[in-house]
C-alpha positions as a Markdown table, in Angstrom:
| # | Residue | x | y | z |
|---|---|---|---|---|
| 1 | Met | 9.6 | 23.5 | 2.1 |
| 2 | Lys | 10.4 | 20.8 | 4.6 |
| 3 | Ala | 8.1 | 18.9 | 6.9 |
| 4 | Thr | 8.4 | 16.4 | 9.8 |
| 5 | Ile | 5.6 | 14.0 | 10.8 |
| 6 | Ile | 5.3 | 13.0 | 14.4 |
| 7 | Thr | 3.0 | 10.2 | 15.7 |
| 8 | Ile | 2.3 | 10.2 | 19.4 |
| 9 | Gly | 1.3 | 7.0 | 21.2 |
| 10 | Asp | 2.8 | 4.1 | 23.2 |
| 11 | Glu | 0.5 | 1.7 | 21.2 |
| 12 | Ile | 2.7 | 2.5 | 18.1 |
| 13 | Leu | 6.0 | 2.0 | 19.9 |
| 14 | Ile | 5.0 | -1.4 | 21.3 |
| 15 | Gly | 3.8 | -2.6 | 17.9 |
| 16 | Gln | 0.1 | -2.8 | 19.0 |
| 17 | Ile | -1.0 | -0.8 | 16.0 |
| 18 | Val | 0.7 | 0.1 | 12.7 |
| 19 | Asp | 1.2 | 3.7 | 11.9 |
| 20 | Thr | -0.7 | 4.3 | 8.7 |
| 21 | Asn | -1.3 | 8.0 | 9.5 |
| 22 | Ser | 2.2 | 9.1 | 8.5 |
| 23 | Ala | 2.0 | 7.4 | 5.1 |
| 24 | Phe | -1.3 | 9.2 | 4.3 |
| 25 | Ile | 0.1 | 12.6 | 5.5 |
| 26 | Ala | 3.3 | 12.1 | 3.6 |
| 27 | Lys | 1.5 | 11.3 | 0.3 |
| 28 | Ser | -0.8 | 14.3 | 0.8 |
| 29 | Leu | 2.1 | 16.7 | 1.4 |
| 30 | Asp | 4.2 | 15.2 | -1.5 |
| 31 | Arg | 1.3 | 16.0 | -3.9 |
| 32 | Ile | 1.5 | 19.7 | -3.2 |
| 33 | Gly | 5.3 | 19.9 | -3.3 |
| 34 | Val | 6.2 | 19.7 | 0.4 |
| 35 | Asp | 9.3 | 17.6 | 1.1 |
| 36 | Val | 8.8 | 15.2 | 4.1 |
| 37 | His | 12.2 | 15.4 | 5.9 |
| 38 | Glu | 11.5 | 12.6 | 8.4 |
| 39 | Met | 8.8 | 10.6 | 10.3 |
| 40 | Ile | 9.1 | 10.2 | 14.1 |
| 41 | Ser | 7.1 | 8.1 | 16.6 |
| 42 | Ile | 7.3 | 9.1 | 20.2 |
| 43 | Ser | 5.7 | 8.2 | 23.5 |
| 44 | Asp | 2.7 | 9.8 | 25.3 |
| 45 | Asn | 5.2 | 11.7 | 27.5 |
| 46 | Lys | 5.1 | 15.5 | 28.0 |
| 47 | Gln | 8.9 | 15.9 | 28.2 |
| 48 | His | 9.5 | 13.7 | 25.3 |
| 49 | Ile | 7.1 | 15.8 | 23.2 |
| 50 | Leu | 8.7 | 19.0 | 24.3 |
| 51 | Asp | 12.2 | 17.8 | 23.6 |
| 52 | Thr | 11.1 | 16.7 | 20.1 |
| 53 | Phe | 9.5 | 20.1 | 19.4 |
| 54 | Asn | 12.7 | 21.9 | 20.5 |
| 55 | Gln | 14.8 | 19.7 | 18.3 |
| 56 | Leu | 12.6 | 20.5 | 15.3 |
| 57 | Gln | 12.2 | 24.2 | 15.9 |
| 58 | Asn | 13.5 | 26.3 | 12.9 |
| 59 | Lys | 14.9 | 23.1 | 11.3 |
| 60 | Val | 11.8 | 22.4 | 9.3 |
| 61 | Asp | 8.9 | 24.6 | 8.1 |
| 62 | Leu | 6.1 | 22.3 | 9.1 |
| 63 | Val | 5.6 | 19.8 | 11.9 |
| 64 | Ile | 2.4 | 17.7 | 11.8 |
| 65 | Ile | 1.5 | 15.7 | 14.9 |
| 66 | Thr | -1.1 | 13.0 | 15.2 |
| 67 | Gly | -2.4 | 11.5 | 18.4 |
| 68 | Gly | -2.9 | 12.5 | 22.0 |
| 69 | Leu | -6.0 | 14.7 | 21.4 |
| 70 | Gly | -8.7 | 12.5 | 22.9 |
| 71 | Pro | -10.7 | 13.0 | 26.0 |
| 72 | Thr | -8.8 | 10.6 | 28.3 |
| 73 | Lys | -6.1 | 11.5 | 30.8 |
| 74 | Asp | -3.2 | 10.1 | 28.8 |
| 75 | Asp | -3.9 | 12.5 | 25.9 |
| 76 | Val | -1.4 | 15.2 | 26.7 |
| 77 | Thr | -0.8 | 17.0 | 23.4 |
| 78 | Lys | -3.0 | 20.1 | 24.1 |
| 79 | Lys | -1.5 | 20.8 | 27.5 |
| 80 | Thr | 2.0 | 20.3 | 26.0 |
| 81 | Phe | 1.2 | 22.7 | 23.3 |
| 82 | Cys | 0.2 | 25.3 | 25.9 |
| 83 | Asp | 3.5 | 24.8 | 27.7 |
| 84 | Tyr | 5.6 | 25.0 | 24.5 |
| 85 | Phe | 3.8 | 28.1 | 23.3 |
| 86 | Glu | 3.5 | 29.7 | 26.8 |
| 87 | Asp | -0.3 | 29.7 | 26.3 |
| 88 | Glu | -3.4 | 28.6 | 28.2 |
| 89 | Leu | -6.5 | 26.6 | 27.3 |
| 90 | Val | -9.7 | 28.4 | 26.6 |
| 91 | Val | -13.2 | 27.2 | 25.4 |
| 92 | Asp | -13.8 | 27.6 | 21.7 |
| 93 | Asp | -17.5 | 28.2 | 21.4 |
| 94 | Ala | -17.8 | 26.8 | 17.8 |
| 95 | Val | -16.1 | 23.6 | 18.8 |
| 96 | Leu | -18.3 | 23.3 | 21.9 |
| 97 | Lys | -21.4 | 23.8 | 19.8 |
| 98 | His | -20.2 | 21.1 | 17.4 |
| 99 | Val | -19.3 | 18.6 | 20.2 |
| 100 | Thr | -22.7 | 19.2 | 21.9 |
| 101 | His | -24.6 | 18.6 | 18.6 |
| 102 | Leu | -22.6 | 15.4 | 17.9 |
| 103 | Ile | -23.0 | 13.9 | 21.4 |
| 104 | Glu | -26.6 | 14.9 | 22.1 |
| 105 | Gly | -28.0 | 15.1 | 18.6 |
| 106 | Phe | -26.2 | 12.2 | 16.8 |
| 107 | Tyr | -25.2 | 9.8 | 19.6 |
| 108 | Lys | -28.3 | 10.7 | 21.7 |
| 109 | Arg | -26.3 | 10.9 | 25.0 |
| 110 | Thr | -26.1 | 13.5 | 27.7 |
| 111 | Ile | -22.9 | 15.5 | 27.2 |
| 112 | Thr | -20.4 | 15.1 | 30.0 |
| 113 | Gln | -17.6 | 17.4 | 31.2 |
| 114 | Ile | -15.0 | 15.2 | 29.6 |
| 115 | Asn | -16.8 | 15.7 | 26.3 |
| 116 | Lys | -17.0 | 19.5 | 26.8 |
| 117 | Asp | -13.2 | 19.5 | 27.5 |
| 118 | Gln | -12.7 | 18.6 | 23.9 |
| 119 | Ala | -13.6 | 22.3 | 23.1 |
| 120 | Leu | -10.6 | 23.5 | 25.1 |
| 121 | Val | -7.8 | 24.8 | 22.8 |
| 122 | Pro | -4.8 | 27.0 | 23.3 |
| 123 | Ser | -5.9 | 30.7 | 23.0 |
| 124 | Lys | -3.3 | 31.5 | 20.4 |
| 125 | Cys | -4.0 | 28.6 | 18.0 |
| 126 | Thr | -5.9 | 28.6 | 14.8 |
| 127 | Val | -8.6 | 26.0 | 15.2 |
| 128 | Leu | -9.0 | 23.4 | 12.5 |
| 129 | His | -12.6 | 22.4 | 12.5 |
| 130 | Asn | -13.1 | 18.6 | 12.8 |
| 131 | Gln | -16.5 | 18.0 | 11.1 |
| 132 | Val | -16.3 | 14.2 | 11.6 |
| 133 | Gly | -15.2 | 14.0 | 15.3 |
| 134 | Thr | -14.9 | 15.9 | 18.6 |
| 135 | Ala | -11.2 | 16.7 | 18.7 |
| 136 | Pro | -10.3 | 19.8 | 16.7 |
| 137 | Gly | -7.0 | 20.3 | 15.0 |
| 138 | Met | -4.7 | 23.0 | 16.1 |
| 139 | Trp | -2.4 | 25.2 | 14.0 |
| 140 | Met | 0.3 | 27.2 | 15.8 |
| 141 | Lys | 3.4 | 29.0 | 14.7 |
| 142 | Lys | 6.6 | 29.7 | 16.6 |
| 143 | Glu | 9.4 | 31.7 | 14.9 |
| 144 | Asn | 9.9 | 29.9 | 11.5 |
| 145 | Thr | 8.1 | 26.6 | 12.2 |
| 146 | Val | 4.4 | 25.8 | 12.1 |
| 147 | Phe | 3.2 | 23.1 | 14.5 |
| 148 | Ile | -0.1 | 21.3 | 13.6 |
| 149 | Ser | -1.8 | 18.9 | 15.9 |
| 150 | Leu | -4.3 | 16.4 | 14.6 |
| 151 | Pro | -6.3 | 13.6 | 16.3 |
| 152 | Gly | -4.9 | 10.1 | 15.8 |
| 153 | Val | -8.2 | 8.5 | 14.6 |
| 154 | Pro | -7.4 | 7.9 | 10.9 |
| 155 | Phe | -10.7 | 9.0 | 9.4 |
| 156 | Glu | -10.6 | 12.2 | 11.5 |
| 157 | Met | -7.0 | 12.9 | 10.6 |
| 158 | Lys | -7.7 | 12.3 | 6.9 |
| 159 | Tyr | -10.6 | 14.8 | 7.0 |
| 160 | Leu | -8.5 | 17.5 | 8.5 |
| 161 | Val | -5.6 | 16.9 | 6.2 |
| 162 | Glu | -7.7 | 17.0 | 3.1 |
| 163 | Asn | -10.1 | 19.8 | 4.1 |
| 164 | Glu | -8.1 | 22.1 | 6.3 |
| 165 | Ile | -4.3 | 21.6 | 6.2 |
| 166 | Ile | -3.7 | 21.0 | 2.5 |
| 167 | Pro | -5.8 | 24.0 | 1.3 |
| 168 | Lys | -4.2 | 26.2 | 4.0 |
| 169 | Val | -0.6 | 25.2 | 3.0 |
| 170 | Val | -1.4 | 25.8 | -0.7 |
| 171 | Arg | -2.8 | 29.3 | 0.1 |
| 172 | Glu | 0.0 | 30.4 | 2.4 |
| 173 | Tyr | 3.2 | 28.9 | 1.0 |
| 174 | Lys | 5.0 | 28.9 | -2.3 |
| 175 | Arg | 6.2 | 25.4 | -3.1 |
| 176 | Pro | 8.1 | 23.6 | -5.9 |
| 177 | Tyr | 6.4 | 21.0 | -8.1 |
| 178 | Ile | 7.1 | 17.3 | -7.2 |
| 179 | Leu | 6.0 | 14.8 | -9.9 |
| 180 | His | 6.2 | 11.1 | -9.8 |
| 181 | Lys | 5.8 | 8.4 | -12.4 |
| 182 | Thr | 6.0 | 4.7 | -11.4 |
| 183 | Ile | 6.7 | 2.0 | -13.9 |
| 184 | Leu | 5.7 | -1.5 | -13.0 |
| 185 | Thr | 7.9 | -4.4 | -14.2 |
| 186 | Tyr | 7.5 | -8.1 | -13.6 |
| 187 | Gly | 9.6 | -11.2 | -14.3 |
| 188 | Gln | 13.1 | -9.9 | -13.6 |
| 189 | Gly | 14.9 | -9.1 | -10.3 |
| 190 | Glu | 16.2 | -5.7 | -9.3 |
| 191 | Ser | 19.9 | -6.4 | -10.2 |
| 192 | Met | 19.0 | -7.6 | -13.7 |
| 193 | Val | 16.7 | -4.6 | -14.4 |
| 194 | Ala | 19.4 | -2.3 | -13.1 |
| 195 | Glu | 22.0 | -3.8 | -15.4 |
| 196 | Arg | 19.7 | -3.5 | -18.4 |
| 197 | Ile | 18.9 | 0.2 | -17.8 |
| 198 | Glu | 22.3 | 1.3 | -16.5 |
| 199 | Ser | 23.2 | 3.5 | -19.4 |
| 200 | Trp | 19.7 | 5.1 | -19.5 |
| 201 | Glu | 19.9 | 5.8 | -15.7 |
| 202 | Asp | 23.3 | 7.5 | -16.1 |
| 203 | Asn | 21.8 | 9.9 | -18.6 |
| 204 | Leu | 18.8 | 11.0 | -16.6 |
| 205 | Pro | 18.6 | 14.8 | -16.3 |
| 206 | Asp | 19.5 | 16.4 | -12.9 |
| 207 | Cys | 15.9 | 17.2 | -12.1 |
| 208 | Ile | 14.9 | 13.5 | -12.2 |
| 209 | Lys | 15.8 | 10.9 | -9.7 |
| 210 | Leu | 15.2 | 7.1 | -10.0 |
| 211 | Ala | 14.3 | 4.8 | -7.2 |
| 212 | Tyr | 14.0 | 1.0 | -7.3 |
| 213 | Leu | 11.1 | -0.5 | -5.3 |
| 214 | Pro | 11.5 | -4.3 | -5.4 |
| 215 | Asn | 8.8 | -6.9 | -4.5 |
| 216 | Pro | 8.8 | -10.7 | -4.9 |
| 217 | Gly | 8.9 | -11.2 | -8.7 |
| 218 | Ser | 8.5 | -7.5 | -9.5 |
| 219 | Val | 10.3 | -4.2 | -9.5 |
| 220 | Arg | 8.7 | -0.7 | -9.5 |
| 221 | Leu | 10.8 | 2.0 | -11.0 |
| 222 | Arg | 9.8 | 5.4 | -9.6 |
| 223 | Leu | 10.8 | 8.6 | -11.5 |
| 224 | Ser | 10.7 | 11.7 | -9.3 |
| 225 | Ala | 11.1 | 15.2 | -10.7 |
| 226 | Arg | 11.3 | 18.4 | -8.7 |
| 227 | Gly | 11.4 | 22.0 | -10.0 |
| 228 | Thr | 9.4 | 25.2 | -10.6 |
| 229 | Asp | 8.4 | 24.6 | -14.2 |
| 230 | Lys | 5.6 | 21.9 | -14.2 |
| 231 | Glu | 5.3 | 21.6 | -18.0 |
| 232 | Leu | 9.1 | 21.1 | -18.3 |
| 233 | Leu | 9.1 | 18.4 | -15.6 |
| 234 | Glu | 6.1 | 16.6 | -17.2 |
| 235 | Arg | 7.8 | 16.6 | -20.6 |
| 236 | Ser | 11.1 | 15.4 | -19.2 |
| 237 | Ile | 9.5 | 12.5 | -17.4 |
| 238 | Glu | 7.4 | 11.5 | -20.4 |
| 239 | Glu | 10.5 | 11.6 | -22.7 |
| 240 | Asn | 12.5 | 9.4 | -20.4 |
| 241 | Val | 9.6 | 6.9 | -19.9 |
| 242 | Ile | 9.4 | 6.5 | -23.7 |
| 243 | Ser | 13.1 | 5.8 | -24.0 |
| 244 | Leu | 12.9 | 3.4 | -21.0 |
| 245 | Thr | 10.1 | 1.5 | -22.7 |
| 246 | Lys | 12.3 | 0.9 | -25.7 |
| 247 | Ile | 14.8 | -0.8 | -23.5 |
| 248 | Ile | 12.7 | -2.9 | -21.1 |
| 249 | Gly | 9.2 | -2.9 | -22.8 |
| 250 | Asp | 9.1 | -6.7 | -22.6 |
| 251 | Ile | 8.8 | -6.6 | -18.8 |
| 252 | Ile | 6.8 | -3.4 | -18.3 |
| 253 | Val | 3.1 | -4.2 | -17.5 |
| 254 | Gly | 1.8 | -0.8 | -16.4 |
| 255 | Phe | 2.2 | 2.6 | -14.8 |
| 256 | Asp | 1.5 | 4.3 | -11.5 |
| 257 | Asp | 1.0 | 2.8 | -8.0 |
| 258 | Gly | -2.7 | 1.9 | -8.5 |
| 259 | Glu | -2.0 | -0.4 | -11.6 |
| 260 | Thr | -0.8 | -3.6 | -9.9 |
| 261 | Leu | -0.3 | -6.9 | -11.7 |
| 262 | Glu | -3.7 | -8.2 | -10.6 |
| 263 | Thr | -5.3 | -5.0 | -12.0 |
| 264 | Val | -3.4 | -5.4 | -15.3 |
| 265 | Val | -4.5 | -9.1 | -15.6 |
| 266 | Gly | -8.1 | -8.2 | -14.7 |
| 267 | Asn | -8.2 | -5.4 | -17.3 |
| 268 | Leu | -6.9 | -7.8 | -20.0 |
| 269 | Leu | -9.5 | -10.5 | -19.1 |
| 270 | Lys | -12.3 | -7.9 | -19.2 |
| 271 | Gln | -11.1 | -6.6 | -22.6 |
| 272 | Gln | -11.1 | -10.1 | -24.0 |
| 273 | Asn | -14.3 | -11.1 | -22.2 |
| 274 | Lys | -12.5 | -14.1 | -20.7 |
| 275 | Thr | -12.7 | -15.7 | -17.3 |
| 276 | Val | -10.3 | -17.4 | -14.9 |
| 277 | Ser | -10.4 | -19.8 | -12.0 |
| 278 | Thr | -7.7 | -21.2 | -9.7 |
| 279 | Ala | -6.9 | -24.5 | -8.0 |
| 280 | Glu | -4.4 | -23.7 | -5.2 |
| 281 | Ser | -2.4 | -26.0 | -3.0 |
| 282 | Cys | 0.8 | -24.4 | -1.7 |
| 283 | Thr | -0.4 | -20.8 | -2.3 |
| 284 | Gly | -3.4 | -21.5 | -0.1 |
| 285 | Gly | -5.9 | -19.2 | -1.9 |
| 286 | Asn | -3.6 | -16.2 | -2.1 |
| 287 | Ile | -3.9 | -16.0 | -5.9 |
| 288 | Ala | -7.7 | -15.9 | -5.6 |
| 289 | Gln | -7.4 | -13.3 | -2.8 |
| 290 | Leu | -5.2 | -11.1 | -5.0 |
| 291 | Leu | -7.5 | -11.3 | -8.0 |
| 292 | Thr | -10.6 | -10.6 | -6.0 |
| 293 | Ser | -9.0 | -7.5 | -4.3 |
| 294 | Val | -9.7 | -5.6 | -7.5 |
| 295 | Ser | -13.1 | -4.0 | -7.8 |
| 296 | Gly | -15.2 | -5.7 | -10.5 |
| 297 | Ala | -13.3 | -9.0 | -10.3 |
| 298 | Ser | -16.6 | -10.9 | -10.4 |
| 299 | Asn | -16.8 | -10.1 | -14.1 |
| 300 | Tyr | -13.9 | -12.4 | -14.9 |
| 301 | Phe | -13.0 | -14.5 | -11.7 |
| 302 | Lys | -15.4 | -17.4 | -11.2 |
| 303 | Gly | -14.0 | -19.2 | -8.2 |
| 304 | Ser | -11.2 | -21.3 | -6.6 |
| 305 | Val | -10.6 | -24.7 | -5.1 |
| 306 | Val | -8.1 | -24.5 | -2.3 |
| 307 | Ser | -7.0 | -28.1 | -2.4 |
| 308 | Tyr | -4.4 | -27.9 | 0.3 |
| 309 | Ala | -4.7 | -31.5 | 1.5 |
| 310 | Thr | -4.0 | -34.4 | -0.9 |
| 311 | Glu | -7.4 | -35.9 | -0.1 |
| 312 | Thr | -9.1 | -32.7 | -1.3 |
| 313 | Lys | -7.3 | -32.9 | -4.6 |
| 314 | Ile | -8.7 | -36.3 | -5.0 |
| 315 | Ser | -12.3 | -35.8 | -3.6 |
| 316 | Val | -13.0 | -32.3 | -4.9 |
| 317 | Leu | -10.8 | -31.7 | -7.9 |
| 318 | Gly | -11.0 | -35.4 | -9.0 |
| 319 | Ile | -7.3 | -35.9 | -9.3 |
| 320 | Ser | -6.5 | -39.6 | -9.8 |
| 321 | Glu | -5.0 | -41.3 | -6.7 |
| 322 | Asp | -2.9 | -43.4 | -9.0 |
| 323 | Leu | -1.5 | -40.3 | -10.7 |
| 324 | Ile | -0.5 | -38.9 | -7.3 |
| 325 | Lys | 1.1 | -42.2 | -6.2 |
| 326 | Lys | 3.1 | -42.4 | -9.5 |
| 327 | His | 4.3 | -38.8 | -9.8 |
| 328 | Ser | 4.0 | -37.4 | -6.2 |
| 329 | Val | 1.5 | -34.7 | -5.1 |
| 330 | Val | 4.1 | -32.1 | -6.0 |
| 331 | Ser | 4.7 | -32.7 | -9.7 |
| 332 | Ala | 4.1 | -31.3 | -13.1 |
| 333 | Glu | 1.5 | -34.1 | -13.9 |
| 334 | Val | -0.6 | -33.3 | -10.8 |
| 335 | Ala | -0.4 | -29.5 | -11.4 |
| 336 | Lys | -1.5 | -30.0 | -15.0 |
| 337 | Gln | -4.5 | -32.1 | -14.0 |
| 338 | Met | -5.5 | -29.6 | -11.3 |
| 339 | Ala | -5.6 | -26.8 | -13.9 |
| 340 | Ile | -7.6 | -28.9 | -16.4 |
| 341 | Asn | -10.1 | -30.1 | -13.8 |
| 342 | Val | -10.8 | -26.7 | -12.2 |
| 343 | Lys | -11.2 | -25.1 | -15.6 |
| 344 | Ser | -13.8 | -27.7 | -16.4 |
| 345 | Ile | -15.5 | -27.4 | -12.9 |
| 346 | Met | -15.7 | -23.6 | -13.1 |
| 347 | Lys | -16.3 | -23.5 | -16.8 |
| 348 | Thr | -13.6 | -20.8 | -17.4 |
| 349 | Asp | -11.4 | -19.8 | -20.3 |
| 350 | Tyr | -8.2 | -19.9 | -18.2 |
| 351 | Ala | -7.3 | -21.8 | -15.0 |
| 352 | Ile | -4.2 | -21.5 | -12.7 |
| 353 | Ala | -3.0 | -24.4 | -10.6 |
| 354 | Thr | -0.2 | -24.5 | -8.0 |
| 355 | Thr | 1.3 | -27.4 | -6.1 |
| 356 | Gly | 4.5 | -27.2 | -4.2 |
| 357 | Asn | 6.5 | -27.5 | -1.0 |
| 358 | Ala | 6.6 | -24.1 | 0.7 |
| 359 | Gly | 8.4 | -25.5 | 3.7 |
| 360 | Pro | 9.9 | -25.5 | 6.2 |
| 361 | Thr | 9.3 | -29.3 | 6.3 |
| 362 | Lys | 8.7 | -31.7 | 3.4 |
| 363 | Gly | 5.2 | -32.8 | 4.5 |
| 364 | Asp | 3.7 | -35.6 | 2.4 |
| 365 | Thr | 6.0 | -35.1 | -0.6 |
| 366 | Asn | 9.7 | -35.8 | -1.4 |
| 367 | Ala | 9.9 | -32.6 | -3.4 |
| 368 | Glu | 12.6 | -30.2 | -2.3 |
| 369 | Val | 11.6 | -27.3 | 0.0 |
| 370 | Gly | 10.8 | -24.3 | -2.2 |
| 371 | Ala | 9.8 | -26.4 | -5.2 |
| 372 | Val | 6.6 | -25.3 | -6.9 |
| 373 | Phe | 4.8 | -26.4 | -10.1 |
| 374 | Ile | 2.5 | -23.9 | -11.7 |
| 375 | Ala | 0.1 | -25.0 | -14.4 |
| 376 | Leu | -1.9 | -22.8 | -16.7 |
| 377 | Ala | -4.8 | -24.1 | -18.7 |
| 378 | Thr | -5.6 | -21.8 | -21.6 |
| 379 | Pro | -8.3 | -22.0 | -24.3 |
| 380 | Asn | -5.7 | -23.7 | -26.6 |
| 381 | Asn | -3.2 | -25.6 | -24.5 |
| 382 | Ile | -1.7 | -26.5 | -21.1 |
| 383 | Ile | 1.5 | -25.0 | -19.8 |
| 384 | Val | 3.4 | -26.3 | -16.8 |
| 385 | Glu | 6.5 | -24.7 | -15.3 |
| 386 | Glu | 8.8 | -25.8 | -12.4 |
| 387 | Phe | 10.4 | -23.4 | -10.0 |
| 388 | Asn | 12.4 | -23.4 | -6.9 |
| 389 | Phe | 11.8 | -20.2 | -4.9 |
| 390 | Gly | 14.1 | -21.2 | -2.0 |
| 391 | Gln | 13.1 | -20.1 | 1.5 |
| 392 | Pro | 11.5 | -18.8 | 3.7 |
| 393 | Arg | 8.0 | -20.0 | 3.4 |
| 394 | Glu | 6.5 | -16.6 | 2.9 |
| 395 | Lys | 8.9 | -15.9 | 0.0 |
| 396 | Val | 7.9 | -19.1 | -1.7 |
| 397 | Ile | 4.2 | -18.3 | -1.5 |
| 398 | Asp | 4.6 | -14.7 | -2.6 |
| 399 | Arg | 6.8 | -15.6 | -5.6 |
| 400 | Ala | 4.5 | -18.4 | -6.7 |
| 401 | Val | 1.5 | -16.1 | -6.6 |
| 402 | Ile | 3.3 | -13.4 | -8.7 |
| 403 | Lys | 4.7 | -15.9 | -11.1 |
| 404 | Ser | 1.2 | -17.4 | -11.6 |
| 405 | Leu | -0.3 | -14.1 | -12.6 |
| 406 | Glu | 2.7 | -13.2 | -14.7 |
| 407 | Met | 2.2 | -16.5 | -16.7 |
| 408 | Leu | -1.5 | -15.7 | -17.1 |
| 409 | Arg | -0.7 | -12.2 | -18.3 |
| 410 | Lys | 1.8 | -13.5 | -20.9 |
| 411 | Glu | -0.7 | -16.0 | -22.3 |
| 412 | Ile | -3.5 | -13.5 | -22.6 |
| 413 | Leu | -1.2 | -11.1 | -24.5 |
| 414 | Lys | -0.3 | -13.9 | -26.9 |
| 415 | Asn | -3.9 | -14.4 | -27.7 |
| 416 | Leu | -4.2 | -10.6 | -28.4 |
| 417 | Gln | -1.6 | -10.8 | -31.2 |
């Protein structure tokens, strides 16, 4: 079963907002075995919408449209639906009752005609009740293609997808199983990982496809299996994951999209009842931000000093001015002292420190652009490593953050042995 997702709105096309609706719909459809054929963004233009509908007619089974269903004059989707299906707008009493209750009962306002017009729907459509908003969804079929129109407001769209569309598709269509397993690796680039698993990849069964999803310092390997026998697919994925672990187990840190490196590190710290702090210069607080993005991080993350300026390293972290003059602010010696001092200040078991030159200019150091020193203070010792992450600036910062967490993970695991 194939689907196309359409987002309608000039605000998307000019980059004013980012289209997150398509990603949510795609994930929801994938979970029930619907293959998303393509995603399209088009303008708030009646003819553009009609042309797109005509192009998709009978080429896909399902077309899901978001946007263009509000009360304003530039919301044209309902009228376009009527033209495409040779239909007319009529008042849906259940929708009108809901809109009236929402406006007058919840918002405590007098309902206006523009609000009442939200209850207008094509007479031939199946209305998808929007419990959390005023614009209903619409389900209409022409020949072999179902067209579904949803409001563009994300929380309203999500409600209708989860409570109306997915259950209805599951009831009415027979679909294959689509299963995914994502393996998280850190510390080696895409080409190196590919080289190590080349033979394994060549021997994957036909029902399983492998995708490489690289990020700075990490590669996600997604196994996707498609077929009609769910148990067979699950068993095949599991067997191949086991064989993959035997090859690259040294760089595998977890599984599935939700288990990020910061989650893995957090879980290890919680298991060991240990704490961590950070002293960040070139990374500007990004390590702390990543660690605290995980729910429950307060159990193990105690704080950070973002000592971006040299004077802050001296006045807040207590780094010796003589040490900085002797070795430069971007040096192994300064990074080491930053880690030692923040560990003492925050009273933590581990501490990460970064100092470097992210570029594009050298600033108050002679260190090469891209040079970064990362220090890790552990319960037993101090580790300092030097890197050159090249350019551009964003790449330097991202790689320094990931490498810092990777170093922390490795040291925690050593203490588990």
